[in-house]
C-alpha positions in Angstrom: 130.9 72.0 93.1 131.0 72.8 96.8 134.3 74.1 97.7 136.3 71.6 100.2 137.2 74.3 102.4 133.6 74.5 103.3 133.0 70.9 104.2 134.7 70.7 107.7 132.3 73.3 108.7 129.3 71.9 107.6 130.0 68.6 109.1 130.9 70.2 112.4 127.2 71.6 112.3 125.6 68.3 111.9 123.1 67.4 114.7 122.2 63.5 114.6 118.5 62.7 115.8 118.3 59.2 117.4 118.0 56.7 114.6 118.4 53.8 117.0 122.4 53.7 116.8 124.5 54.2 119.7 124.7 57.5 121.7 122.1 59.4 123.3 119.1 60.6 121.6 118.3 64.4 121.1 116.0 65.8 124.1 113.4 66.7 121.6 111.0 68.0 124.2 113.4 70.8 125.0 113.7 71.9 121.5 110.5 71.0 119.5 106.8 71.5 119.7 103.6 70.1 118.0 104.0 69.0 114.5 107.7 69.2 114.5 108.1 67.0 117.6 105.4 64.4 116.1 107.5 64.3 112.9 110.8 63.7 114.8 108.9 61.0 117.0 107.1 59.2 114.2 108.0 55.4 114.1 108.1 55.0 110.3 111.0 57.8 109.8 114.6 57.9 110.7 116.0 61.4 110.5 119.4 62.8 110.5 119.6 66.8 110.7 121.8 69.9 109.9 121.6 73.3 111.3 122.0 76.3 109.1 121.5 80.2 109.5 118.1 80.5 110.9 117.0 76.9 110.1 117.6 73.3 110.7 116.9 70.6 108.1 116.0 67.0 108.7 116.3 64.3 106.0 116.1 60.6 105.8 119.7 58.8 105.5 120.1 57.5 101.6 117.4 59.8 100.2 117.6 62.4 97.5 117.8 65.1 100.0 120.6 63.5 102.0 122.4 63.3 98.7 121.9 66.8 98.3 122.0 68.3 101.8 124.3 71.1 101.5 122.5 72.6 98.5 119.2 72.2 100.2 120.4 74.1 103.4 121.7 76.9 101.3 118.5 77.5 99.5 116.5 77.4 102.8 118.9 79.8 104.2 118.5 82.2 101.0 114.9 81.7 101.0 114.6 83.0 104.6 116.8 86.1 103.9 114.7 86.7 100.7 111.1 86.3 102.4 112.4 88.6 105.1 113.9 91.2 102.9 110.3 91.2 100.9 108.2 91.7 104.3 111.0 94.4 105.3 112.0 92.8 108.4 115.7 92.6 109.6 115.6 89.4 111.7 113.3 86.8 112.6 115.0 85.6 116.0 113.5 82.0 115.6 114.9 78.8 113.8 112.6 77.0 111.2 112.5 73.4 111.2 112.3 71.9 107.9 111.5 68.1 107.0 112.4 66.6 103.6 110.3 63.5 102.5 110.3 61.4 99.4 106.8 61.2 98.3 103.2 62.3 99.0 102.7 59.2 100.7 105.3 60.1 103.2 104.1 63.6 103.5 100.5 62.1 104.4 101.9 60.4 107.3 103.5 63.3 108.8 100.8 66.1 108.1 97.6 64.3 107.3 97.3 65.4 103.5 99.3 64.2 100.2 100.7 67.5 99.3 104.1 68.6 98.0 104.6 71.1 100.6 103.2 72.1 104.0 103.7 74.9 106.5 102.8 74.6 110.2 103.3 78.3 111.8 102.5 77.0 115.2 105.6 74.7 115.6 107.6 76.7 113.1 108.0 74.0 110.9 107.9 73.3 107.0 107.5 69.9 105.2 108.7 69.2 101.8 108.6 66.7 99.1 112.2 66.4 97.6 113.1 64.1 94.7 114.9 63.8 91.5 112.2 65.2 89.2 110.6 67.8 91.7 111.9 70.8 93.1 111.0 71.7 96.8 109.1 74.6 97.5 111.0 75.8 100.3 110.8 79.6 99.5 106.7 79.2 99.2 106.5 77.4 102.5 109.0 79.6 104.1 107.1 82.6 103.1 103.9 81.1 104.7 105.6 80.7 108.1 107.3 84.1 108.1 104.1 86.2 106.9 101.8 84.3 109.4 104.0 84.7 112.3 105.2 88.3 111.7 102.0 89.7 110.3 99.6 87.2 111.8 96.5 85.4 110.1 95.1 87.3 107.1 91.4 88.8 107.2 88.9 86.5 105.8 88.8 85.2 102.7 92.2 84.3 103.7 93.4 82.0 100.8 93.9 84.3 98.0 96.2 86.6 99.7 97.9 84.2 101.9 98.8 81.6 98.9 99.3 84.9 96.5 101.9 86.2 98.7 103.8 82.9 98.8 103.4 82.4 95.0 104.6 85.9 94.1 107.7 85.8 96.4 108.5 82.1 95.0 108.3 83.9 91.8 108.3 81.1 89.2 106.3 77.9 87.9 108.6 75.3 86.0 110.8 77.2 83.9 108.5 80.4 83.4 107.8 83.3 85.7 104.2 83.5 87.2 103.3 86.6 85.0 104.6 84.7 82.0 102.2 82.0 82.5 99.4 84.4 83.6 99.9 86.2 80.5 99.7 83.1 78.3 96.1 82.0 80.2 94.9 85.5 79.8 95.3 85.6 76.2 93.7 82.4 76.1 90.9 84.0 78.2 90.6 81.1 80.5 90.9 82.8 84.1 87.7 83.2 86.1 87.1 86.5 87.6 88.9 88.1 90.6 85.9 88.2 92.7 85.1 84.3 91.9 88.8 83.3 92.7 88.8 85.5 96.0 85.6 84.3 97.4 85.7 80.8 96.2 89.4 79.8 96.1 89.3 76.4 96.8 86.3 75.8 94.5 88.9 76.8 91.4 91.5 74.8 89.5 94.3 74.8 91.9 97.1 75.9 89.3 94.7 78.9 87.9 93.8 79.8 91.4 97.3 80.1 92.6 98.8 81.9 89.5 96.3 84.3 89.3 96.4 85.4 93.2 100.3 85.4 93.0 100.1 87.8 90.0 97.4 90.1 91.3 99.5 90.1 95.0 102.6 90.8 93.1 100.8 93.8 91.1 99.5 95.3 94.3 102.8 95.2 95.9 104.9 96.5 92.9 102.2 99.2 92.2 101.2 100.2 95.6 103.7 99.3 98.0 103.9 96.5 100.9 101.9 99.0 103.2 98.9 98.8 100.9 99.3 95.1 100.6 99.5 94.7 104.4 96.5 96.7 104.8 94.5 94.4 102.6 96.1 91.2 104.6 94.7 92.9 107.8 91.5 94.5 106.6 90.3 92.2 103.9 89.0 92.9 100.4 85.9 94.5 101.5 88.3 97.5 102.2 89.9 97.6 99.0 88.2 101.0 97.9 90.0 102.7 101.1 93.3 101.0 100.6 93.5 101.0 96.7 90.9 103.7 96.0 89.1 101.2 93.4 86.8 98.4 93.6 87.7 94.7 92.6 86.6 95.0 89.3 88.7 97.9 88.6 91.7 96.5 90.2 91.1 93.4 87.7 91.1 95.7 84.8 94.1 97.6 85.6 96.1 94.4 86.4 94.9 92.7 83.2 96.1 95.8 81.3 99.4 95.8 83.0 99.9 92.0 82.2 98.7 92.1 78.6 101.2 95.3 77.8 104.0 93.2 76.8 105.6 89.6 76.8 108.9 88.5 78.0 108.8 85.1 76.6 110.9 83.9 73.5 109.4 80.7 73.2 106.0 79.4 73.3 104.4 78.1 76.9 104.2 74.4 77.1 101.1 74.6 79.0 100.3 71.0 78.8 103.6 70.0 80.7 102.7 72.6 83.3 99.4 71.1 83.9 100.7 67.4 83.7 103.6 68.2 85.9 103.2 71.2 88.0 105.2 74.1 88.8 107.9 71.7 90.1 
């Protein structure tokens, strides 16, 4: 339960975006750009907003997000802090706009696709499905915003390292860690090769591709450090020999051996539940 002493401070920071009620509207053109401005101006949505440390979250009255606004704000603030810590950056200096919607259908109205999460680095904004049976991936999408704006766009092919980084920083899928699930899939020998995933990311099963790249990116970071990971981000995998001193095949063999060394699982993985419901 939220301590009562926090409530006045939180209420004082609430900023209401015009919802048709009395009072002057927020001057959107002065504060928002691009996709964020379009979202706030969308005729099918009514928004209320609350400012936090480094972010502002936008939610619809009466929604699941509205009932959990304090929790969501604290989660977003923590996600920004953890992503910056990973990137070894002390301060971002810009406010991230975070929009919570109720469904994939609403998401499609805002961003043009029915995903459960979306990040737009140009407008510094994040869009998340938020409901009672789905956790919002604020850490994942905030990591996209911060990595893309601080590091710039990764070298082609981009998906494996861009998505892998966000998956690794988020760290979990359902009730499991990323490596717990990766170990399970490796034991079942159902992963495509690292080369296949890197050069054909969007042609793979989404769950498998995201898990593998998240685990491999995490292994590079934990074994060779942030500097090596940043070089691969900037220079691409064709330079992996110079950065890590090995080929992609050798990296995959080393990573596989590391993952299969042991398991932290105390119960069996319910893989069907992950396949059916996803990581939320």
